[in-house]
C-alpha positions as semicolon CSV with decimal commas, in nm:
position;residue;x (nm);y (nm);z (nm)
1;M;-0,034;0,002;0,001
2;N;0,163;0,340;-0,106
3;A;0,128;0,646;0,147
4;Q;-0,116;0,786;-0,029
5;D;-0,380;0,546;0,007
6;D;-0,343;0,519;0,352
7;P;-0,476;0,833;0,550
8;T;-0,309;0,705;0,882
9;K;0,020;0,810;0,702
10;L;-0,109;1,160;0,594
11;Q;0,173;1,337;0,847
12;S;0,443;1,094;0,672
13;Y;0,389;1,288;0,328
14;S;0,668;1,503;0,176
15;T;0,580;1,842;0,145
16;D;0,686;1,826;-0,189
17;W;0,408;1,581;-0,257
18;T;0,126;1,729;-0,048
19;R;0,156;2,073;-0,236
20;T;0,155;1,893;-0,576
21;A;-0,186;1,718;-0,479
22;I;-0,308;2,064;-0,341
23;H;-0,179;2,221;-0,691
24;R;-0,363;1,932;-0,898
25;I;-0,702;2,022;-0,679
26;L;-0,653;2,400;-0,757
27;D;-0,607;2,340;-1,145
28;A;-0,870;2,117;-1,156
29;N;-1,122;2,310;-0,994
30;L;-0,977;2,624;-1,153
31;D;-1,042;2,495;-1,508
32;R;-1,427;2,345;-1,393
33;A;-1,494;2,721;-1,260
34;R;-1,347;2,906;-1,577
35;E;-1,544;2,654;-1,798
36;G;-1,880;2,646;-1,649
37;F;-1,837;3,048;-1,639
38;R;-1,819;3,037;-2,018
39;I;-2,116;2,824;-2,092
40;I;-2,301;3,054;-1,830
41;E;-2,153;3,378;-2,033
42;E;-2,231;3,231;-2,368
43;W;-2,584;3,221;-2,290
44;C;-2,594;3,564;-2,134
45;R;-2,422;3,666;-2,431
46;F;-2,630;3,537;-2,724
47;G;-2,953;3,432;-2,545
48;L;-3,029;3,682;-2,325
49;N;-2,799;3,976;-2,502
50;H;-2,770;4,092;-2,146
51;A;-2,451;4,341;-2,083
52;Q;-2,449;4,334;-1,730
53;Y;-2,434;3,920;-1,659
54;T;-2,195;3,898;-1,961
55;A;-1,969;4,135;-1,797
56;E;-1,988;3,979;-1,471
57;C;-1,917;3,613;-1,611
58;K;-1,597;3,724;-1,789
59;A;-1,503;3,916;-1,523
60;A;-1,486;3,603;-1,295
61;R;-1,317;3,437;-1,564
62;Q;-1,072;3,668;-1,566
63;A;-1,020;3,699;-1,223
64;L;-0,988;3,315;-1,182
65;A;-0,717;3,316;-1,467
66;R;-0,480;3,513;-1,299
67;W;-0,504;3,289;-0,996
68;H;-0,407;3,011;-1,264
69;T;-0,027;3,049;-1,233
70;A;0,216;2,857;-1,381
71;E;0,298;2,668;-1,098
72;I;-0,047;2,526;-1,030
73;R;-0,084;2,436;-1,384
74;A;0,260;2,230;-1,390
75;A;0,110;1,978;-1,146
76;R;-0,163;1,870;-1,389
77;D;-0,161;1,492;-1,463
78;T;-0,446;1,422;-1,683
79;P;-0,335;1,057;-1,757
80;G;-0,297;0,978;-1,396
81;D;-0,622;1,140;-1,247
82;P;-0,896;0,831;-1,219
83;G;-1,153;1,116;-1,233
84;T;-1,156;1,136;-1,599
85;A;-1,285;0,801;-1,665
86;L;-1,621;0,890;-1,436
87;S;-1,945;1,025;-1,572
88;H;-2,314;0,993;-1,512
89;P;-2,605;0,940;-1,735
90;Q;-2,768;1,292;-1,615
91;E;-2,418;1,479;-1,748
92;E;-2,446;1,283;-2,090
93;Q;-2,781;1,466;-2,211
94;R;-2,966;1,784;-2,085
95;A;-3,333;1,798;-2,143
96;D;-3,317;2,196;-2,232
97;L;-3,161;2,494;-2,164
98;Y;-3,269;2,531;-1,822
99;Q;-3,075;2,199;-1,675
100;V;-2,786;2,359;-1,892
101;L;-2,786;2,666;-1,720
102;Q;-2,856;2,476;-1,367
103;A;-2,557;2,254;-1,404
104;N;-2,308;2,473;-1,472
105;L;-2,421;2,702;-1,217
106;C;-2,419;2,407;-0,968
107;R;-2,024;2,330;-1,113
108;V;-1,909;2,694;-1,054
109;Q;-2,042;2,717;-0,678
110;E;-1,906;2,364;-0,622
111;A;-1,556;2,433;-0,762
112;L;-1,525;2,790;-0,601
113;R;-1,611;2,612;-0,279
114;A;-1,306;2,369;-0,343
115;L;-1,087;2,690;-0,437
116;E;-1,156;2,846;-0,106
117;E;-1,091;2,555;0,100
118;Y;-0,742;2,443;-0,045
119;G;-0,693;2,793;-0,080
120;K;-0,655;2,876;0,230
121;I;-0,322;2,637;0,266
122;D;-0,100;2,837;0,057
123;Y;-0,325;3,112;-0,129
124;P;-0,529;3,284;0,114
125;E;-0,587;3,576;-0,097
126;M;-0,741;3,359;-0,387
127;A;-0,947;3,162;-0,110
128;I;-1,148;3,484;-0,024
129;A;-1,168;3,616;-0,348
130;C;-1,328;3,248;-0,443
131;K;-1,602;3,285;-0,128
132;Q;-1,678;3,651;-0,243
133;M;-1,765;3,509;-0,573
134;R;-1,946;3,223;-0,515
135;Y;-2,211;3,429;-0,288
136;Q;-2,182;3,641;-0,667
137;V;-2,272;3,314;-0,829
138;Y;-2,589;3,241;-0,611
139;T;-2,721;3,575;-0,683
140;L;-2,676;3,553;-1,046
141;E;-2,819;3,203;-1,023
142;S;-3,159;3,356;-0,908
143;N;-3,160;3,591;-1,165
144;L;-3,053;3,360;-1,464
145;L;-3,287;3,092;-1,378
146;G;-3,568;3,286;-1,261
147;R;-3,538;3,539;-1,585
148;H;-3,535;3,213;-1,795
149;R;-3,883;3,088;-1,630
150;H;-4,072;3,386;-1,639
151;Q;-3,916;3,469;-1,976
152;Q;-4,080;3,137;-2,128
153;L;-4,380;3,218;-1,897
154;A;-4,438;3,566;-2,101
155;R;-4,365;3,343;-2,405
156;S;-4,668;3,070;-2,384
157;P;-4,979;3,148;-2,502
158;L;-5,150;2,850;-2,414
159;Y;-5,173;2,684;-2,054
160;L;-5,294;2,328;-2,028
161;V;-5,473;2,248;-1,657
162;T;-5,475;1,902;-1,658
163;A;-5,797;1,682;-1,539
164;P;-5,836;1,317;-1,380
165;V;-5,852;1,112;-1,700
166;E;-5,724;0,749;-1,750
167;N;-5,469;0,861;-2,033
168;L;-5,330;1,144;-1,859
169;F;-4,967;1,110;-1,958
170;E;-5,047;1,026;-2,340
171;A;-5,270;1,328;-2,362
172;V;-5,020;1,562;-2,185
173;E;-4,722;1,402;-2,405
174;A;-4,930;1,455;-2,728
175;A;-4,993;1,832;-2,661
176;L;-4,617;1,910;-2,578
177;Q;-4,556;1,730;-2,945
178;G;-4,821;1,964;-3,098
179;G;-4,620;2,274;-2,933
180;L;-4,770;2,319;-2,557
181;T;-4,501;2,509;-2,359
182;L;-4,673;2,538;-2,001
183;V;-4,885;2,238;-1,817
184;Q;-5,003;2,262;-1,471
185;Y;-5,114;1,962;-1,299
186;R;-5,465;1,983;-1,109
187;D;-5,649;1,695;-0,946
188;K;-5,874;1,794;-0,646
189;E;-5,928;1,416;-0,549
190;A;-5,621;1,213;-0,530
191;D;-5,436;1,141;-0,208
192;D;-5,079;1,315;-0,198
193;T;-4,879;0,997;-0,300
194;V;-5,055;0,973;-0,621
195;R;-5,052;1,348;-0,709
196;L;-4,654;1,300;-0,597
197;R;-4,629;1,017;-0,835
198;N;-4,823;1,188;-1,101
199;G;-4,642;1,558;-1,034
200;E;-4,276;1,345;-1,100
201;K;-4,367;1,199;-1,382
202;L;-4,560;1,540;-1,541
203;R;-4,243;1,737;-1,475
204;H;-3,987;1,505;-1,618
205;L;-4,196;1,477;-1,911
206;C;-4,289;1,827;-1,967
207;H;-3,915;1,919;-1,894
208;R;-3,826;1,701;-2,161
209;Y;-3,997;1,892;-2,392
210;G;-3,880;2,221;-2,279
211;A;-4,187;2,307;-2,098
212;L;-4,254;2,441;-1,785
213;F;-4,426;2,257;-1,525
214;I;-4,693;2,426;-1,244
215;M;-4,853;2,239;-0,958
216;N;-5,213;2,332;-0,855
217;D;-5,241;2,494;-0,510
218;R;-4,976;2,300;-0,271
219;V;-4,640;2,463;-0,220
220;D;-4,516;2,143;-0,046
221;L;-4,590;1,903;-0,315
222;A;-4,442;2,188;-0,587
223;L;-4,096;2,169;-0,394
224;A;-4,151;1,770;-0,327
225;V;-4,132;1,730;-0,715
226;D;-3,931;2,029;-0,820
227;A;-4,174;2,186;-1,013
228;D;-4,144;2,564;-1,176
229;G;-4,362;2,694;-0,962
230;V;-4,733;2,680;-0,799
231;H;-5,065;2,798;-0,900
232;L;-5,292;2,945;-0,611
233;G;-5,678;2,979;-0,567
234;Q;-5,836;3,254;-0,367
235;Q;-5,857;3,016;-0,044
236;D;-5,496;2,942;-0,067
237;V;-5,176;3,005;0,133
238;P;-5,071;3,395;0,039
239;I;-4,841;3,460;-0,215
240;A;-4,593;3,592;0,012
241;L;-4,567;3,306;0,210
242;A;-4,548;3,101;-0,133
243;R;-4,273;3,322;-0,248
244;Q;-4,086;3,271;0,077
245;L;-4,095;2,872;0,077
246;L;-4,027;2,849;-0,320
247;G;-3,754;3,145;-0,360
248;P;-3,772;3,398;-0,628
249;T;-3,684;3,168;-0,932
250;R;-4,036;2,991;-0,920
251;I;-4,348;3,121;-1,074
252;V;-4,642;3,196;-0,841
253;G;-4,969;3,220;-1,013
254;R;-5,309;3,294;-0,886
255;S;-5,693;3,275;-1,002
256;T;-5,887;3,592;-1,002
257;T;-6,246;3,609;-1,105
258;N;-6,324;4,017;-1,090
259;P;-6,093;4,363;-1,071
260;D;-6,079;4,352;-0,696
261;E;-5,917;4,013;-0,683
262;M;-5,683;4,087;-0,978
263;R;-5,539;4,422;-0,803
264;R;-5,507;4,216;-0,476
265;A;-5,282;3,975;-0,674
266;L;-5,062;4,209;-0,832
267;A;-5,043;4,394;-0,499
268;E;-4,890;4,048;-0,350
269;G;-4,645;4,004;-0,635
270;A;-4,814;3,706;-0,873
271;D;-4,604;3,656;-1,140
272;Y;-4,917;3,580;-1,370
273;I;-5,319;3,574;-1,327
274;G;-5,570;3,340;-1,463
275;V;-5,906;3,546;-1,563
276;G;-6,218;3,368;-1,565
277;P;-6,430;3,145;-1,549
278;V;-6,502;3,322;-1,874
279;Y;-6,785;3,082;-1,924
280;E;-6,959;2,832;-1,702
281;T;-6,730;2,496;-1,652
282;P;-6,777;2,187;-1,487
283;T;-6,413;2,277;-1,328
284;K;-6,560;2,562;-1,136
285;A;-6,875;2,415;-1,025
286;G;-7,133;2,660;-0,880
287;K;-6,886;2,932;-1,000
288;A;-7,091;3,263;-1,211
289;A;-6,888;3,326;-1,536
290;A;-6,679;3,635;-1,533
291;G;-6,777;3,681;-1,876
292;L;-6,574;3,865;-2,169
293;E;-6,637;4,204;-1,958
294;Y;-6,336;4,105;-1,734
295;V;-6,176;3,980;-2,001
296;R;-6,165;4,321;-2,153
297;Y;-6,066;4,478;-1,842
298;A;-5,761;4,252;-1,798
299;A;-5,646;4,354;-2,131
300;A;-5,659;4,688;-2,046
301;H;-5,536;4,672;-1,686
302;S;-5,286;4,384;-1,631
303;P;-4,922;4,451;-1,624
304;V;-4,842;4,071;-1,567
305;P;-4,904;3,781;-1,826
306;W;-5,257;3,678;-1,801
307;F;-5,484;3,380;-1,910
308;A;-5,839;3,399;-1,985
309;I;-5,965;3,019;-1,831
310;G;-6,318;2,885;-1,789
311;G;-6,513;2,710;-2,089
312;I;-6,262;2,782;-2,343
313;N;-6,271;2,583;-2,680
314;L;-6,197;2,594;-3,057
315;D;-6,568;2,709;-3,096
316;N;-6,518;3,014;-2,852
317;V;-6,180;3,122;-2,847
318;G;-6,209;3,356;-3,097
319;D;-6,475;3,557;-2,939
320;V;-6,194;3,554;-2,607
321;L;-5,909;3,677;-2,836
322;E;-6,150;3,949;-2,993
323;A;-6,182;4,095;-2,642
324;G;-5,829;4,086;-2,621
325;A;-5,680;3,812;-2,466
326;E;-5,339;3,709;-2,604
327;R;-5,320;3,418;-2,390
328;V;-5,593;3,124;-2,278
329;S;-5,618;2,831;-2,018
330;V;-5,781;2,517;-2,143
331;V;-5,875;2,204;-1,945
332;R;-6,129;1,976;-2,152
333;A;-6,056;2,107;-2,468
334;I;-5,729;1,910;-2,497
335;I;-5,740;1,680;-2,198
336;A;-6,043;1,518;-2,304
337;A;-6,004;1,549;-2,663
338;E;-5,979;1,276;-2,904
339;Q;-5,653;1,422;-3,083
340;P;-5,482;1,667;-2,831
341;K;-5,170;1,730;-3,055
342;Q;-5,348;1,836;-3,316
343;V;-5,625;2,036;-3,116
344;T;-5,300;2,222;-2,960
345;Q;-5,176;2,292;-3,278
346;A;-5,524;2,445;-3,380
347;F;-5,509;2,644;-3,059
348;L;-5,156;2,772;-3,110
349;T;-5,252;2,879;-3,459
350;Q;-5,518;3,104;-3,340
351;L;-5,326;3,265;-3,077
352;S;-5,032;3,344;-3,275
353;A;-5,242;3,523;-3,529
354;V;-5,331;3,751;-3,255
355;K;-4,963;3,832;-3,220
356;R;-4,965;3,928;-3,611
357;R;-5,277;4,116;-3,594
358;P;-5,221;4,502;-3,638
359;A;-5,297;4,689;-3,330
């Protein structure tokens, strides 16, 4: 057994061997952090066209490059590194842009932590700099991932809210294949074990197609299945509490049925609102329709994305769009359709025509 293989003989290691090993750790993590920053920087530059975030990533890369000295690089031993052969299936494929950003933000954070701890031995100034940089990356993560979700929300004209049907997953996948980018899992009657299992499966399905996944009503279940957000009814927890539990990067929506409820939801910080029910619907049994007048009010007054909802189908969606809606949420029109993919495409065609319509 070599000394390197026996932790009890750590004190017998030569100073040269210890320093070389530490320099190998520093070299690997400097490479890892710089590479991760570069991947994030490319999206900030070419995807978001965001000068500030791009400059922050570039400045961090350059700061790390100054610490990446010839002495540290000289310790590199790629052929003798057992970690080069290690991999994980999650590293071999990314479902969407969100996963690319999340994976590389985590990579940078972990690398900076390693640089901070091992740098304390011979490079205390680098250790301090990496600690400060790590906190900056936490802020960047909140801004980037939150921005990504909210940008996709704003770009999503069609919102599918599920209902309990036997072919739930097949119907949702067909809608996703048709171009759907926003799904809410809603099942008021199922117990929590079923909702957890279905929520996890639907979240995986949505993310595979690059769609957002929202959990209905329950903040705890949204956290448990790693949903992109939660949709709250008027009787659910306050938006502020949901935000505190979910953090700033996830989406919080609120159902509203009249202007007063809209004003409260906006004041509380809802990321989007549901406007309806536009027509009477069994989904909201016993609740009077808000009608097209409320749609017109939302079109004139809502500064956040809003979705007309309630009894909307391909026969009446034209009237809803004429009233000022640019986004609609549907349930049975898609989830109970014989051909969910084709119905989804038909909705999106009508919604895209609204975007092209002259003001």
